[in-house]
Each structure stands twice: as structure tokens, then as C-alpha cells.
C-alpha positions in Angstrom: -3.4 3.6 16.5 -6.2 1.3 17.7 -9.5 1.4 16.1 -12.3 2.9 18.0 -16.0 3.0 18.3 -18.3 5.8 19.0 -22.0 4.8 19.4 -24.8 7.3 20.0 -27.8 5.0 19.8 -30.1 5.1 22.8 -30.9 1.7 24.1 -30.3 -1.6 22.1 -26.6 -1.5 23.3 -26.2 -5.4 22.2 -26.6 -4.0 18.8 -24.2 -1.2 19.0 -21.7 -3.5 20.3 -22.2 -6.0 17.6 -22.4 -3.5 14.8 -19.1 -1.7 15.7 -17.3 -5.2 16.2 -18.5 -6.6 12.5 -17.2 -3.4 11.0 -13.9 -3.5 12.6 -13.4 -7.2 12.1 -14.2 -7.1 8.4 -12.3 -4.0 8.0 -8.9 -5.8 9.8 -9.6 -8.9 7.8 -9.9 -7.4 4.3 -6.9 -4.8 4.4 -3.8 -6.3 2.5 -1.5 -3.2 2.2 -1.7 -1.5 5.7 0.6 -3.8 7.5 3.0 -3.7 4.7 3.9 0.3 4.7 5.3 2.8 7.2 2.6 4.0 9.2 2.7 7.1 11.8 -0.1 8.7 13.7 -0.9 12.2 13.6 -3.0 14.1 16.1 -2.7 17.6 15.0 -2.5 19.4 11.7 -3.1 18.4 8.3 0.3 17.0 7.2 3.0 14.8 8.7 6.5 14.7 7.5 8.3 11.5 6.9 12.2 11.7 6.9 14.4 10.4 4.4 17.9 9.9 5.6 21.1 9.4 3.4 24.5 7.4 4.7 27.2 8.8 6.7 30.8 8.3 5.1 33.3 7.3 7.4 36.9 8.6 7.6 40.1 7.1 9.1 41.3 9.3 11.9 44.8 10.7 12.5 46.0 10.8 15.7 46.1 14.4 17.3 43.5 15.9 14.6 40.4 17.6 15.9 37.3 15.5 14.7 35.0 18.5 14.5 37.2 21.2 13.3 39.5 19.5 11.0 39.4 20.7 7.3 42.0 18.2 6.0 40.8 15.7 6.1 37.1 16.4 6.9 35.9 14.0 9.5 32.5 15.5 10.3 30.1 14.5 7.6 26.5 14.9 8.2 24.2 12.5 6.6 22.1 13.9 3.8 18.5 14.2 4.6 15.0 15.2 3.3 11.5 14.8 3.9 8.4 13.8 2.3 5.1 15.4 3.3 2.1 13.2 3.5 -1.4 15.2 3.3 -4.4 14.1 5.1 -7.3 13.4 2.9 -10.8 14.5 3.9 -13.0 12.2 6.0 -14.0 9.2 4.3 -17.4 7.9 5.2 -19.6 4.8 4.6 -23.0 5.3 5.7 -26.5 4.1 5.3 -30.0 4.3 6.6 -32.0 1.0 7.5 -35.7 1.6 7.3 -37.4 -0.1 10.1 -40.4 -1.4 8.0 -38.3 -2.6 5.3 -36.1 -4.5 7.9 -39.2 -6.3 9.2 -40.2 -7.6 5.9 -36.7 -8.9 5.0 -36.1 -12.5 5.8 -32.3 -11.7 6.4 -30.4 -9.6 8.7 -29.8 -6.5 6.8 -27.8 -4.8 9.5 -25.0 -7.4 9.6 -24.7 -7.5 6.1 -24.4 -3.8 5.9 -21.9 -3.7 8.6 -19.6 -6.0 6.8 -20.2 -4.0 3.4 -19.1 -0.9 5.4 -15.9 -2.6 6.8 -14.9 -3.9 3.1 -15.7 -0.4 1.7 -13.2 1.4 4.0 -10.5 -1.2 3.8 -10.7 -1.7 -0.2 -10.3 2.3 -0.4 -7.5 2.5 2.0 -5.8 -0.4 0.0 -6.1 1.3 -3.4 -4.5 4.4 -2.2 -1.7 2.6 -0.5 -1.2 0.4 -3.6 -1.0 3.9 -5.7 1.5 5.1 -3.3 3.8 2.1 -3.8 3.4 2.5 -7.5 4.4 6.1 -7.4 7.7 5.2 -5.4 8.5 3.0 -8.1 8.2 5.8 -10.6 10.2 8.3 -8.4 7.3 10.5 -8.1 6.9 11.9 -4.5 4.4 14.3 -3.5 4.6 17.7 -5.3 7.0 16.1 -7.8 5.4 15.6 -11.3 8.7 13.7 -12.3 11.5 11.5 -10.7 13.8 13.9 -8.8 16.4 13.4 -6.2 15.5 14.6 -2.9 19.0 14.5 -1.2 22.4 14.0 -2.5 23.2 10.5 -3.3 19.7 9.2 -3.1 19.6 5.7 -4.8 17.9 5.5 -8.2 14.2 4.5 -8.4 13.0 0.9 -8.5 11.4 1.3 -12.1 9.8 -1.3 -14.1 10.5 -4.9 -14.8 8.8 -6.1 -18.0 6.9 -9.2 -18.4 6.7 -10.6 -21.8 3.1 -12.0 -22.3 2.9 -12.4 -25.9 3.8 -16.0 -25.8 2.2 -19.2 -24.3 1.2 -19.4 -20.8 4.2 -21.4 -20.0 6.4 -18.7 -21.6 4.6 -15.9 -19.4 5.0 -17.9 -16.4 8.9 -18.0 -17.1 9.0 -14.5 -17.7 7.0 -13.4 -14.7 9.6 -15.5 -12.6 12.4 -13.8 -14.3 11.0 -10.5 -13.6 10.5 -11.0 -10.0 14.1 -12.2 -9.5 15.2 -9.0 -11.4 13.0 -6.8 -9.2 14.9 -8.7 -6.2 18.2 -7.8 -7.7 17.1 -4.3 -8.1 16.1 -3.7 -4.6 19.7 -5.2 -3.6 21.2 -2.7 -5.7 19.4 0.0 -4.0 20.7 -1.5 -0.6 17.1 -2.2 0.3 16.8 -4.4 3.4 16.1 -8.0 2.8 13.4 -8.4 5.6 9.8 -7.0 5.2 9.8 -7.5 1.2 6.6 -7.9 -0.6 5.1 -9.1 -3.9 1.7 -8.1 -4.5 0.0 -9.0 -7.6 -3.6 -8.5 -9.2 -5.6 -11.6 -9.3 -6.0 -11.7 -13.0 -2.3 -12.8 -13.2 -1.7 -14.5 -9.9 -2.5 -17.9 -11.6 0.7 -17.6 -13.6 2.3 -17.9 -10.2 0.1 -20.6 -8.6 0.6 -22.6 -11.6 4.4 -22.6 -11.8 5.9 -25.7 -10.5 9.2 -23.9 -10.5 7.8 -21.6 -7.9 6.7 -24.5 -5.7 9.7 -27.1 -6.3 10.5 -28.0 -2.7 13.8 -29.4 -4.2 14.6 -25.9 -5.0 13.3 -24.5 -1.6 10.2 -23.4 -3.0 6.7 -23.5 -1.2 3.2 -23.4 -1.7 0.7 -26.2 -3.1 -1.5 -26.6 -6.3 -4.4 -27.6 -3.8 -4.3 -24.4 -1.9 -3.8 -22.0 -4.9 -1.3 -20.2 -2.7 2.6 -19.4 -3.2 3.8 -18.1 0.1 7.4 -16.8 -0.9 9.6 -16.3 -4.1 13.0 -14.6 -4.5 12.6 -13.3 -0.8 9.3 -11.7 -1.2 6.3 -12.7 0.8 3.6 -13.1 -1.9 -0.1 -11.6 -1.7 -2.9 -10.8 -4.2 -5.0 -7.9 -4.0 -8.1 -6.8 -6.2 -7.3 -3.4 -5.2 -4.2 -2.9 -7.4 -5.2 -0.6 -10.2 -5.6 -2.6 -13.3 -7.6 -0.2 -15.5 -7.5 3.6 -16.2 -10.4 4.2 -14.1 -9.0 2.8 -11.0 -6.4 5.3 -10.2 -8.6 8.5 -10.9 -8.5 10.8 -7.6 -11.5 11.4 -5.9 -12.5 14.7 -4.6 -11.2 14.9 -1.0 -8.0 12.8 -2.0 -4.9 15.2 -1.3 -1.9 13.4 -2.4 -0.1 12.8 -5.5 -1.1 9.4 -6.8 -2.2 9.5 -10.5 -0.9 7.6 -13.3 -2.2 5.4 -16.0 -2.0 1.6 -15.0 -2.7 0.4 -18.6 0.4 2.0 -19.8 3.0 2.5 -17.1 6.0 4.7 -18.1 9.2 5.0 -16.0 10.8 7.3 -18.3 13.5 4.7 -19.4 11.5 3.2 -22.3 9.8 0.7 -20.2 6.0 0.7 -20.3 2.9 -1.3 -20.3 0.1 -3.1 -18.5 0.6 -3.1 -14.5 0.5 -6.7 -12.9 2.1 -6.1 -9.4 4.7 -4.6 -7.2 7.7 -5.8 -5.4 8.5 -3.6 -2.6 9.7 -2.8 0.9 7.8 -1.5 4.1 9.8 1.9 3.3 8.2 2.5 -0.3 5.2 4.1 1.1 3.9 6.3 4.0 0.7 6.5 5.9 -0.5 9.3 8.3 -3.3 8.0 10.4 -5.4 10.6 12.1 -8.4 8.3 12.8 -8.6 4.9 12.5 -12.3 3.1 11.7 -15.1 4.9 13.9 -18.6 3.8 14.1 -21.7 5.4 14.9 -25.2 4.2 15.3 -28.4 6.5 15.9 -32.0 5.9 15.6 -33.7 8.6 13.5 -37.6 8.9 14.6 -38.3 11.3 11.8 -37.3 8.8 9.1 -38.3 5.7 11.3 -34.9 4.5 10.4 -31.6 3.5 11.8 -28.5 5.6 10.6 -25.3 3.6 10.5 -21.8 5.2 9.6 -18.3 4.1 9.6 -15.5 6.6 9.0 -11.7 7.1 9.1 -9.4 9.9 8.2 -5.7 9.2 6.8 -3.3 9.8 4.0 -0.6 8.1 1.9 2.0 9.1 -0.5 5.3 7.4 -2.0 8.2 7.4 0.3 11.5 5.7 -0.8 11.8 5.4 -4.5 14.4 2.6 -4.4 12.2 0.6 -2.4 9.5 -0.4 -5.1 9.6 -2.2 -8.3 6.7 -2.7 -10.9 5.9 -5.5 -12.7 4.3 -4.6 -16.0 3.4 -6.7 -19.2 5.3 -5.4 -22.3 3.1 -3.1 -25.1 
């Protein structure tokens, strides 16, 4: 759904246009996770269903048998299926009131800086929620499920956690991290997750372990990246990205009033129910790991308030996100 701008300021049409453009441009540039998940628009209602479809078992046909009515063997086998409900959150707003006199006294453009901050604020909150949804998928916890549970017969197992041993030297930690990433790729393969649109996102606190790894960049082995750029584009089939919005401390995932999906966990002590636990570092996942219902992308409003002698500026959006396919996400966590 394309982002739109709604302006109510009388006069000063140039500022209205520039303000909307700055918010939207910063919002689009700042987001990391939005293009990496399954997104659908919602035009009515407060929830949107995302379908989960199992496989269809093929059967060899015997000449003369009715495919629909035959009971021995049974040819007609409908695919197992289920759905995940994604609830819309309340309207998320970023707003401010710019006093005209204070603006005249400033030696910088307050409005342009505030426009950028509004775009960043909305993008960062959306990224944090989407990151939480991807993490919940690896734990097998979809909406309304307090623990891992099959949603349909034959659903592949959750991706779970790959442990990084960070108790030794930096060199040993780098080796352990690379090993965990390749194990995560193997886990996605075992879940029959498509090889395209796979991503590795890691918190900046730990990204240097990848960026400083000659193994990850060794072109003799097909590696990519460069020390000078502090970038590692791909590894183990994953496109590599870093994001400050991956929950890293306990307060990062605390739900705010108005957030209506199951996204709560403890990032400093991740538990997947199989004995693996520790500090969250990042996620290896496919686009099908999380679902986003978008009711209204970024909308901006500007209005002069004569009773305050100030300009009111607002940016808002309405969306919701939740875990979708549990086999499509694997967590990278340090050991205790």
C-alpha cells in the first residue's frame, strides 16, 4: 500500500509538500525489516488472516479408478491448512508543536529536523515489531499460542536456536558465529524453506564479528565484502543486514499499550524449549517467517494553530504484525 500524505495547513503549500516528502523519505530509507516479511493490505476490520498451507501427497493412479470416489487407494488428499490471525495495533502517532517565536530565534531549521525524526520514529517502531514477530516464529509462538504448537497436521518443526560460543577469544567467537549461521541455513533446508529471499539480520553490537572475518570475505571461497566498507553482503545464502531495532535488552520487547499481538519474550535469556538459551544476537529467516497487516501506511498532517501561535505536525500509521511460519526462522544466541 503506497504511503500517502494528508495536509490541512492553509497556505504555505511549499512547506506542506516538503514536510511530507521529508518524513516519507526518511521513513523509507530507515526501515530494514518491512521489505523482508509477508505484507498484505487490510481495508476493513481489525484482523487479517494469513494462510498456512501444507503439502499434497501424490498417489499413483490405477487405470479405471475414480479419483474422487475411490477409497482404496485414496487419491483425493486435500492439503492440510490453517490460518494465523494478525491484529491491527492502535494508531501509532509521532507529533510535535513548533512554536513560531522559538523557531524565529533558532539558527537552524527546526521543522526539517523534526520531520526527519518523525520518519525515523515510525520506521524504528515498525522495525522493532517486525523483528519481534520473526523471533516469535523461531520460538514457534504464533498469536494466541503461549508455546510452540502445530497449527496443522504435518507442519514442519520450528527453527529454534543456534548457539554462539562467546566465552573464548574474538577469533574463536567469530568461528562459532559462522558455524551457527551455516547450521541455521541447514535448519531452514530441513524445513523445506525456499532458498531465495533468505536474510540474516544481526544487532550492531555483534556485527563486527562478521565484518572482521576473513573467512566470510575470502573471495577464493566465493566470499564477498570488504574491510574498508564494513560490509558483508552475503553468507551461507543469506543477505546480511544489521539493525539496532533487534531486541537486545529486556526492556526492548516490553509491549506498549495499543500493541495487540503476541510478541513478548526475554532477549537476554532466549528459551526454545530444547535446552538452548542465551543472549539474542540476530535472526536467520525467510520472508514467510512473519506477517504484516497494513491498514494505513505513513500519513502526514500539518496545521497552523493560532491559539498556540504554533504549527502542529503529525505523522501516523496503522499496522500489525505477528509470527507466521515457524520453520522459516532461526535465532542466533550466545550461550549462557
